[in-house]
N, C-alpha and C positions, 0 to 999 in steps of 0.2 A: 504494500500500500504506500502510495506517495505521501510524504510527510508534508503536512500543511505548515506554512511559514507565516510570519507576520506580514502584514501588508508591505509591499515593496514599492514605494513611490519611485517612478522612473526619474532619471537624472534631470530630464527636461520636461517634466509634467507641467501643464499650464499653471496649475495652482502654485507649485513651487517656484516657477519662473516669476510669477507676479510678486510673490513674497520676497524672492531674492532681489528683484529689481528695486522694490521699496527699501529693503535692507541696505542695498549698495548706496543709495542716496543718503540714508540716515548715517551711514558710516563715514560720510564726508566730514562729519564733526571732527575737528582737529584733535579734540581731547580723546577721541576713540582711535585716531590714527597714530597716537603716541605708541601704541602697542606694536606698530609696524614702522620703525623709523625710516626705512627706505621709501615706502609709499608716502609717508609724511613729507619727506623732502620733495617728492614728485608733486604732491598737492601744493606745497609752498611755491614750487616753481610755477605751477599753473596759476596761482594767485598773482605772482609777480608779472608773468607775461600778459595775463588778462588786464592787469592794471596798466601795463605799458600800452596796450591797445586802446584802452578807454581814455588814457591821457592824450593820445595823438591818433584818433581814428581816421584822419585824412593823410597821414604820413605815407610816403611811397611804399614803405614796407608793412603797412597796416594789415593788408590781406594775409601776408605771410605770418605776421604775429598772431592774427586771429585764428588762423588754421592750426598753428602750432599749439596755441592755448587750448583750442577745442580738443585736440588729440591728447594733450596732457591730462585734461579732465577725464577723457574717456579711458586713459590708461589706469587712472585711480579707480574709476567706476568698474572697470573690468576686474580689477583685483578685488574690490569689495564684493562684486557679484559672485566671484568664485567662492569666497569665504561664506557669504550669505547662503549660497546654494547648498553647500555642504552642511552648514548649520541647520538649514531648513529641513533637509532630509532627516537629520537626527530628531528634530522637533516633531516631524510627522510620525516617526516610529514611536516616540515617547507618547504621543497622543493615543496611539493604538493601545499602549500599555495602560494608560490612565482609564480607558474605557472599561478595563477589567477590574479596576480598583473601586469597590463599592463598600458602603457601610452595611453590615448585616447584624442580625441579632445573634449574640453568642450565649451559649448555655454554660455560664461560669459555675464551677463546682465549689461548694462550701461544705466540706465534709461529705455526707451522703446526699445532701440536697443540692439542687441546681437553681440558679437565679438567671433570668434573662436580662442581659445588659447589651448596650450597643458595642460593637467591636472596637470603637474608638476609646472605650473605657478600659480595655484590657491592658495589662501591664506585664512585664517580664516576670515569669514564675507562676502566673495564673494557670489553672487547669480548666479546660473547657471540654464538654462532650459534643461530638459532632456525629449526627446520625445520617442515615441514608437520605439522599437528595439535598442535604444541607451543604452550605458553603463554609469552607474552613475560614474562620474569622481572622486569623493572623498567622504569621510564621511560627513554627514550633516543631517539637519532636513528639512522635507518638509514644506514649508511655504505657498504653494499655489498648489491646485489641488490634485488629487488622481490617483494612478496607481497600476497596478498589476506588481509585480517585481519578477523576478527569482533570488533567492539567492543561487543557487547551488554553486557558486564560494566560498561562505562563509560557508554554512551549509551542503552542499552535497545533499540538498533536491531540487528536480527538480520542484515540484509543486509551482506555483507562490503564493505570498502573497500580501495582500493589504497594501499599505502605503499611508497615507493621512495627510493633514494639520489639525492642531487644536486638535489632540487627543494624546493618549499615544502611538500610533503606527506611529509616524512620523519620526523615525530615519531610515536613509538609509546608506548603507555601500558601499564604493568605490569598483568597480569591479563587482557589481551586474547589472542586465540588466532589463530595463523596457519592459514588455511584451505588455501592453496595457495602454493607457492613456498618460497624459503629466503632469509633475510636475515642480515646481520651488523649488530648493534646496539651502539652506544657508549652505555653507561649514563651518565645525566646527573643522577641523584639517589641519595643514600644511603638505606638502609632507614629508614623513619620520616619521610622527607622527600619522599616521592613525591607526585605530583599527586593520587593517590587519598587519601593521608593528609591532604593539605591540604583536599581536598573534604570529608572526614569532619569535620575540625575546624571548618570554616566552617559546614557544615550544622548541626552541633550548637550553633553559636552561642557556643562557648566563648571565642573571641577577638573577638567582635563589639564594636566600639567605638562609642560614641555619635558621631553625626554633628554638624556645626555647627548645623544647624537644630534637631536634637533637644536639643542643649545650650542653645540659645537658649530653646526652649520650657520646658526645665527651670528656667531662670532666671525665666521668667514665672510658672510654677507656684509656685516657691518664694517669689517676691516676693508673690504674692497670698496665699499661705498665711501668710507673716509678717505681712502687714497684718491679715488676719482674726484671727490669734492675738492681736495687740495690741488689736484692737477688742474681741474677746470678753473678753480679760483686763481691760479697762477697765470692762466692763459691771458686774462684781460690785461694786466700790467705789461706782460711781455709783448702782446700784440699792439698795445698803445705805444710802447717805446719803439717797436720796429716800424710802425706806421709813421711815427714822427721822424725817425732817422732816415727812412727811405723816401718819404714824401709821397708815397702811394698808399692807397687803401685807407682803412680806418680801423680803430680798435674793434674787436669782436663785440657785437651787441649782446645785451642781456638775454634777449630771446634765443640767440644762437648758443650762448653759454649754457642756458637752462636745457635746451634741446640736447646739447652735447653731453651734459651730465646724465640726463635721463636715459639716453641711449647706451652710455657706457656702464652705468651702474647696474648691478644685478637685479633689475626690476622683475624679471620673469620669475626667478626662484623666490624672491621676496613676496611676490603676489601669490604664489601657489603653495609656499611652504606651510601656511596654516591649514590649507585644505587637506594635505596628505595624511596627517595624523587623524583628523576627524573622519575622513573617508575610510581609513583603515579600521577604526572602531566600528564604523557602519557596516563594513564588509563582514566583520566578525559577527555582528548582530544578525545579519542576514543568514548566517549559519547557525543561529540560535545559541550564540556564545556571547556572554557579556563580560567585557574586561572591566574590572573594578579599578584598574590603574593603567594609564597610558604607558607607563614604564614597563608594564608586563608585556605589552605587545612589542615594544622596542626590544626588550630582552629576548623575546621569542625569536626575533630575527637573528640574534647572535648565539642562540643555543647550539652547543656542539655535543651534548650528552642528553639522551632521552631515557628516562626510567619509566618502564611500562609494566603494569600488572599483567600477568599472563592471562588470568581468567577475565573474559569480557573484553580484553583489548587485543591480545594476539589470537586467542581462541574464542569460540562462541560462548564459552562459559559452562556449557553442559556436556559432560562426557557422553559419547554415544557408543552403543555396542556395535562392533564391526566384525567380530568373528567368534566362533565357538571352537575351543581347542580341547578335545577329549584326551584323557590319559590313556595309556596303553591298555588294550583289552576292553575299552568302552566305545560304543558306537556314538557317532555325532547325534543321532536321533535320540538316544537316551539322555545325552547332555542337554539337548534343546528342550526335551520334555520337562526336565527338572528346572531348567532356567525359566521356562514359560510359566509353570505352575507357581514357582516361588516369587515370580515378579508380577503376576497377574493383578494383584491388588496393590502393587507398589506405585504410589503416585509421584515418585521422584522422576525427573527427566531421564535418569539412567534406567530406572525400572521400565518406563514406557518404551525406551529405545530397545530394550531386550525383547519385549513382547513384539514390537514392530519387526525386529530382525528375524525372529522365529517365523512370523507370518510370511515375511518376504522369502525366506529360504524354503519353506514348505509349500508355498503357493496356496495355502489354505488359511482358514480363519478358525483356528482351534479355540474352544471354550473350556472353562473349568467345569467339572461335574458340580451339580448343585449342592452336594454334601461337603464341598471343600471348605475348610476353615483356614483363615490366614492369620499370621503373626507379622505385623508391620515392622519395618526396619527401625531400629533405635540406636542412638549413639552408644548406649551401654553394651548391647550385645553385638553391635556391628554386623548384624545379619537380619534377613527376613526369611519367613518360612511359610509353607502351606502343608496342610495335612489332608490327604485324599484317600479314602478307602483304607485307612489304617497305615498309610505310608507317609513319612515325613520327607518333604523336599526342602533343602536348605540352600541359601545363597548369601555370600558375604565376603568379608576380608579373609585373606588366606589363613592368617594365624587364628582368627576366630573360628573358622570352619574346621580346621585341622584339630583344634583343641576340643571342639564339640564332638567330632568323629571319634577322637581318642576316648572321651568320656563314655561314648556309647559302645566301646570295645572294638572299634574299627581300626584300620591301619591307613597310613598315608602312602600312596603309591610312590615308588622311588623316582619317577620322572616328573612329579608334580613341581618340585622346587625349581627344576630347570625351566619348565614352561612358565612359571610365575615370574622368574627373574628375566626370562627372555622378553616377555611382554613389557615389564618395567623398563628394560634397557631400550626398548623402542619408543619410550615415552608414554606408554599406555598404563591403564590401571587394571590389574588382574582381580577378578572376582571368582571365587571358587564355588562350584555347585556340588551338592551331595544328595544322595538318596538314602535316608536312614544313616547307617554307619559306613556307607560306601562313597568315596570321593569319585566323582564322574569326570571332572575336568575343570577348565578355566574359561571364563567369559572375558573377552578382550574388550575393554572400554577405552576409547581413544578421545583425546582432546582434538577437536576439529578446528584446524586453522581457519581464520577468516579469509575469504577469497581475496587474492591479490596482496595479502599482507607481506609476503616474502618480497614481492616486487617493490613495494613501498619502502621496505627497509633497504633494499638495494639502491633505490634512488637517494635515500638519505645518506647512505654511505658514500655515494658519489660526490656529495657536497660537504663531506667531512663531518657528518654527524654520527656519533657512536650510539648504538641502541643497546640497552641493558634490560633484560627481562627479570622481573621480580616475582617470585612464586613461593608458595608454602610447600611445594612438592619436595620430595627427597632429591638429593643431587643426581642420582642416576636418571630419574624421570625428567628432571629439569634440563639436564644436558641433552637428552634426546629431543625434547621439544624445542630447545634453543637452536639445535642444529637444523631441525626441519623448518623452523620459522626463518632462519637466517639472521638471527640477532648476533651482535658482536660479543656479548658477554651475558652472564646471568648471575642472580643471587638466589640460591636455593634455601628452603626452610627459613625464609625471611621473617624476622621479628621487627617491631617498631624501632628499637634502638639500633638494629643492624642497618635498616633503611637510612636512618639519620646519619650513621657513621659513614655509609657509602657516599651519600651526597656531600658530606663535608670533605671527604678524601678527594673527590673529584674537584670540588671548589678550591681546595688548597693547592691543587695542581694547575689552577688557572682556567678550569672549564666553566662554562655557563650551563647550568643543569635545569632541566625541566622534568616535572613529575606529574602524574595523574593519580588521584585517589578518591575514595568515597567514605571511608570508615573513620571512626574516632582514632583508631590506632595509626591512621595515616597522617593525622594532624601535625605531629612534630616534624615529620619529613616534609610535608607541604609547606610549613612555615619556613623551613630552611632553604627550600628550592628557590632558584631565581625566577622560574616560571612555574606556578602551582595551579593546576587545573583540577577543580573539585566538581564532582557530579551534583547536579541539582537534587538528585534523589538521595544523596548522602547525608551523613549526620551534620548537625549544626557546627560542631567543632571543626569538621573538615571544611565546611563552606567558609567559616570565619578565618581559617588559616590560609585559604587560597586567595589569589589575586585575579583569577579568571574562573567563571562559572559556566559550565556547559549545561544548558537548559534541557538538552535531549538525553543527558546522562549517557553519552556514548564516548568511552575513553579514547577511541581512535581519533576523535576530534583534535587531540594533541598534535597530530601530524598536520592537520589543516591550520591550526593556530601558528605553528612554526612557519608554514608557507605564507600566511598573511603577514607575519612579522618580517619575513624576508622581502615580501613585495613592497612593504613600506620603505625599508632601507634601499631597495633597488630603485623605487620611484624617486626618492629624494636624490640619490646619486645620479640617476638618468637626467632628471630635470636640471640639476646643478651643472652637469656636464654640458647639456644642451644650451643652458643660459650663458655659460662662460664662453663656449665655442661661438655663440652668436656675435660676440664682441669683435671677432676677427673680421667679419664682413663689414661691421659698422665702422671699423677704423678706416676702411677704404672708401666708405661712403661719406661719413660726416666730417672727419678731420680735414681732408683736402678741401671740402666745401667751405668749412668754417674759416680756413686760413689762406685760401688761394689768392685772395685780393692782396695780401701782404707778401706771401711767398708763392709766386707764380710757378716755381719749380715743383710744387706739390701736385700740379696737374698730372704728373706722371703716375701718381697713385690712383687716379680715377680710372681704374681698370674696368669698371662697369660702364664707363662712358655715359654717366648720368647727365641729364640735359642741362642742368644749371645748378649753381650752389644752393639756391632756394629750394628747388625740387629735390635735390639730394638730401638736404636736411629734413625736409618735410616727409619724404619717403621713409627715411630711417625712423622718424618718430611714429609714423602710422604703422609701420611694420612692428615696431616695438610694442605697440598697444594690441595689435591684432594677434600677435603670437601668444599673448596671455590668454585671449579668448579661445584660441584654437587648442591650447593645451589643457583647458579645464577638464574635458572628458578623460584625458590621460591621468590627470591628478586624482580624479574621482575613482576611476576604475583601477588604477595602479598598473605598474609594469608586471606582466605575467611572469610568475615564478617558473623557472625551468631547472630541474635537478641537473647540476653539472658542477665541476670543480670551480672554486672561486676565481682562479686565474683566467679560466676560459670565459666565465661569466663577465669578468671585468673587461676582457678584450672585446667581447660581443657588444656590451653596452657602450664601450668607448667608440667602437666602429659605428654602431647605429646612431647613437645620440650625439657623439662627438662630431663625426663626419656630417651627420644630418644637421647639426647645429651650425656647422660652417657653410654648408651648401644652401640650406633653406633661406637665410637672409640675402645671399647673393641673388637668388632667383626672385624672392619676394620683393626686395627693394627695387630691383630693376623693373619688374612688372608695374609696381606702384608708380615709379618715376615716369614710365611711358604714359600711364594714364594721366598723371598730373601735367606732364608736358603737353598733352593733347588738349586739355580742357582748362587749365588754370595758368595764368601768367605770373608765376612766382619765381 
């Protein structure tokens, strides 16, 4: 069944476009532009050139000044539009979450009695009873009972899930609905502090902080801006002196100086940098993943060690019967009969798979005689049993069955140990079946790998990410599954302190570590990991220790999170490369045009053969504005992640965006210049 997602407003949906256009105008407030110093300087330049035009609207260069001013304002508006559009997408998704947040009546428990109160009156520690068809009034943990819960309000998935007390799937979220059963929930968040509230806040981006790489890029952008500001500022006195000495030409005008600065400063990356991080959080949300920290997504892009639970991440989580292995002297039919009867009433996934395998191999649909009595599996006995016609059929762990057979006076076949060890060495789980005091053979249960998981690990290895499987299995079984899955390393018989120790060891060696978990015993390791992904179905301690929450509770999402993190880093790098490479062409367009009246020798640099100094400068300014608009879709969608070595990826991006950044302005400026020369006398 296809998974239902949150509403996904398109990047250029009419409603979002209108909102972004209004926002781009509102952001012209200089007090708001202070957050983006480069665009602040561009806007100040627009103010200065506009004032120049208004002071002398009939001057010979008035048309040129007016056109430059107009495109400077458009440059700022395009930058504001990009940021407003990305913010608007976040607000649209947050609005869909708000629709699911309603105030409901809660049955708060006081001893054995219950009182009805508004959910807004609940506080941390309160116990509430939630019955069938009722809405869970707040975030909490199930402390009694079990229920099927529809989590569509949070995950978009309409299929109900099981939440029960005493396990790793005890957490419930306010706004979800109990489909069947009754539970008692201990509230773990006050109103306004719920998981849904935090999701809304993060999706809107109100608390998004700049990440270390983003701050470093800010420093680069500001440094380049400062350098070009000093250079452009020095041009005026130099040009004035040269003009006076030579007696030809005049000092470079304010309009030309502003145009020169705007074209040479890194306006493209300054305009789009705020968009990239917000868009990255949005892409995660579309995957039903909420990042509680922008730094977590950033760190995901730098992860080089992944710690993954075996069960549910690498394997499907439920062992399946794949073969019946009789001991010497016993037929496979005898073994299958004992396996079928002892498993018929077993409601575990393993028991059901044994029954299904018998029916598949026999081609029939056997049934148990009506006088059959069953003994269910229990952790104490570690076996299940059925009695039919005075005959007992047993199935369970090898040591439990052999001990039972010995108590009944039977003997253990000499080849049983070899068969049990052989299955374990292949990564399987051996279950021994017996009839009364006679051991019949072994049932081979196997962890089924998720489709394509081996290939995904191979892709991660190509980009330098090490995968480590964490499992409670014995070392023999763990080694076999690790080899089949293709992980680089494994930790067998893992306990909470061992997980924590392993993460610290990798971090001490300089690695960035990501981990996924859902249980209380995972909380210490999640808190230690650089990227901690908790399942929404997990316990409250696990969710509080994590910095990323997977609403679908699918541990394999960790791989997608890493990809999104790398996409953000790649997008920043690509746009930075493109922006800096753009300047190469602009040097040949605007610098000769600005100074050719004083230094005629600079005409040799006019390799694009632009029509006139005025059209050259105006063409560069127009291209500088339009390129921002053209790159908005790329900033929103991100550069697609391709698994490959970092050196090859760097070379590819340098070729595509570096070379493209050099070629595009040569073509664009020339085309714009031809249009201007044909229609405007500048």
